[in-house]
C-alpha positions as a LaTeX table, in Angstrom:
\begin{tabular}{lrrr}
\hline
Residue & $x$ (\AA) & $y$ (\AA) & $z$ (\AA) \\
\hline
Met1 & $-42.15$ & 135.70 & $-70.76$ \\
Asn2 & $-44.69$ & 133.57 & $-72.60$ \\
Met3 & $-43.51$ & 132.19 & $-75.94$ \\
Thr4 & $-45.87$ & 130.54 & $-78.37$ \\
Ile5 & $-44.46$ & 128.39 & $-81.12$ \\
Ser6 & $-46.74$ & 128.12 & $-84.11$ \\
Ala7 & $-45.96$ & 125.04 & $-86.17$ \\
Ile8 & $-48.00$ & 123.90 & $-89.13$ \\
Gly9 & $-47.91$ & 120.41 & $-90.54$ \\
Leu10 & $-48.09$ & 120.41 & $-94.31$ \\
Pro11 & $-48.96$ & 117.10 & $-96.02$ \\
Trp12 & $-46.03$ & 116.37 & $-98.31$ \\
Tyr13 & $-45.57$ & 113.88 & $-101.13$ \\
Glu14 & $-42.49$ & 112.48 & $-102.81$ \\
Ala15 & $-42.44$ & 112.35 & $-106.61$ \\
Ser16 & $-41.81$ & 108.61 & $-106.61$ \\
Thr17 & $-44.94$ & 107.78 & $-104.58$ \\
Phe18 & $-47.30$ & 110.57 & $-105.61$ \\
Gly19 & $-49.45$ & 108.32 & $-107.81$ \\
Gln20 & $-49.72$ & 105.67 & $-105.09$ \\
Cys21 & $-50.70$ & 108.32 & $-102.56$ \\
Met22 & $-53.38$ & 109.74 & $-104.80$ \\
Ala23 & $-54.78$ & 106.25 & $-105.41$ \\
Leu24 & $-55.34$ & 105.87 & $-101.64$ \\
Met25 & $-57.32$ & 109.07 & $-101.27$ \\
Ala26 & $-61.11$ & 108.88 & $-101.17$ \\
Asp27 & $-61.24$ & 112.51 & $-102.33$ \\
Arg28 & $-58.66$ & 112.14 & $-105.12$ \\
Gln29 & $-60.98$ & 113.75 & $-107.68$ \\
Arg30 & $-60.52$ & 117.03 & $-105.77$ \\
Leu31 & $-56.72$ & 116.77 & $-105.62$ \\
Phe32 & $-53.93$ & 117.74 & $-107.97$ \\
Gln33 & $-53.58$ & 115.45 & $-110.95$ \\
Ser34 & $-49.80$ & 115.76 & $-111.26$ \\
Tyr35 & $-46.89$ & 115.92 & $-108.86$ \\
Glu36 & $-45.53$ & 119.02 & $-110.56$ \\
Thr37 & $-48.78$ & 120.97 & $-110.13$ \\
Trp38 & $-49.10$ & 119.86 & $-106.51$ \\
Leu39 & $-45.46$ & 120.77 & $-105.78$ \\
Gln40 & $-45.86$ & 124.31 & $-107.16$ \\
Ala41 & $-48.92$ & 124.91 & $-104.94$ \\
Ala42 & $-47.30$ & 123.29 & $-101.89$ \\
Leu43 & $-44.16$ & 125.43 & $-102.20$ \\
Ile44 & $-46.31$ & 128.58 & $-102.38$ \\
Thr45 & $-48.25$ & 127.51 & $-99.29$ \\
Glu46 & $-45.03$ & 126.72 & $-97.45$ \\
Arg47 & $-43.49$ & 130.07 & $-98.40$ \\
Asn48 & $-46.61$ & 132.01 & $-97.34$ \\
Cys49 & $-46.76$ & 130.28 & $-93.97$ \\
Lys50 & $-43.08$ & 130.96 & $-93.35$ \\
Ala51 & $-43.60$ & 134.61 & $-94.33$ \\
Glu52 & $-46.24$ & 134.76 & $-91.56$ \\
Gly53 & $-43.59$ & 133.59 & $-89.10$ \\
Lys54 & $-44.88$ & 130.05 & $-88.78$ \\
Thr55 & $-42.72$ & 126.98 & $-88.58$ \\
Val56 & $-43.64$ & 124.60 & $-91.38$ \\
Val57 & $-43.12$ & 120.88 & $-90.92$ \\
Arg58 & $-43.34$ & 118.73 & $-94.03$ \\
Ala59 & $-45.41$ & 115.69 & $-93.08$ \\
Ile60 & $-44.25$ & 113.20 & $-95.67$ \\
Ile61 & $-46.99$ & 110.80 & $-96.67$ \\
Glu62 & $-45.64$ & 107.37 & $-97.54$ \\
Pro63 & $-48.48$ & 105.30 & $-99.03$ \\
Glu64 & $-48.32$ & 102.14 & $-96.91$ \\
Ala65 & $-47.31$ & 103.88 & $-93.69$ \\
Phe66 & $-50.09$ & 106.45 & $-94.10$ \\
Lys67 & $-52.63$ & 103.73 & $-94.85$ \\
Ala68 & $-51.56$ & 101.92 & $-91.66$ \\
Trp69 & $-51.68$ & 105.17 & $-89.66$ \\
Cys70 & $-55.22$ & 105.80 & $-90.87$ \\
Ala71 & $-56.29$ & 102.24 & $-90.01$ \\
His72 & $-54.95$ & 102.72 & $-86.48$ \\
His73 & $-56.06$ & 106.32 & $-85.81$ \\
Arg74 & $-59.20$ & 106.50 & $-87.97$ \\
Pro75 & $-60.60$ & 102.97 & $-88.22$ \\
Gly76 & $-63.54$ & 102.75 & $-90.58$ \\
Leu77 & $-63.15$ & 106.32 & $-91.82$ \\
Asp78 & $-62.16$ & 107.49 & $-95.30$ \\
Ile79 & $-58.60$ & 108.35 & $-96.19$ \\
Asn80 & $-59.27$ & 111.96 & $-97.16$ \\
Ala81 & $-58.45$ & 115.61 & $-96.41$ \\
Glu82 & $-59.40$ & 115.22 & $-92.76$ \\
Ala83 & $-56.98$ & 112.28 & $-92.43$ \\
Arg84 & $-54.19$ & 114.22 & $-94.13$ \\
Ile85 & $-54.74$ & 117.21 & $-91.83$ \\
Gln86 & $-54.80$ & 115.04 & $-88.71$ \\
Phe87 & $-51.62$ & 113.26 & $-89.78$ \\
Ala88 & $-49.81$ & 116.50 & $-90.64$ \\
Ser89 & $-50.90$ & 118.07 & $-87.33$ \\
Met90 & $-49.54$ & 115.06 & $-85.42$ \\
Val91 & $-46.22$ & 115.30 & $-87.25$ \\
Ala92 & $-45.99$ & 119.03 & $-86.49$ \\
Lys93 & $-46.85$ & 118.45 & $-82.83$ \\
Asn94 & $-44.21$ & 115.72 & $-82.53$ \\
His95 & $-41.68$ & 117.99 & $-84.23$ \\
Ala96 & $-42.43$ & 120.81 & $-81.75$ \\
Val97 & $-41.98$ & 118.46 & $-78.79$ \\
Asp98 & $-38.66$ & 117.21 & $-80.17$ \\
His99 & $-37.31$ & 120.74 & $-80.68$ \\
\hline
\end{tabular}
């Protein structure tokens, strides 16, 4: 029997560091302007993915740790949507390996 586990990493922010996170992002003009608006959209995305049977892993973005991760994994590249997706995918992959 072949089982496939579908896990999705979802970039996730904490209310206390949302502003700091947004300040890091090169594409911040395209992002949500408030934590509350972002949270509503993120919860909908999370719920929809779970309804499709996917495992959702919240990839919490801590400003300094994420900046360091980007410097190590994406040297010289912008901190943007691509970075967030790569980070969230890595977190989801690590979660799948651990479980």
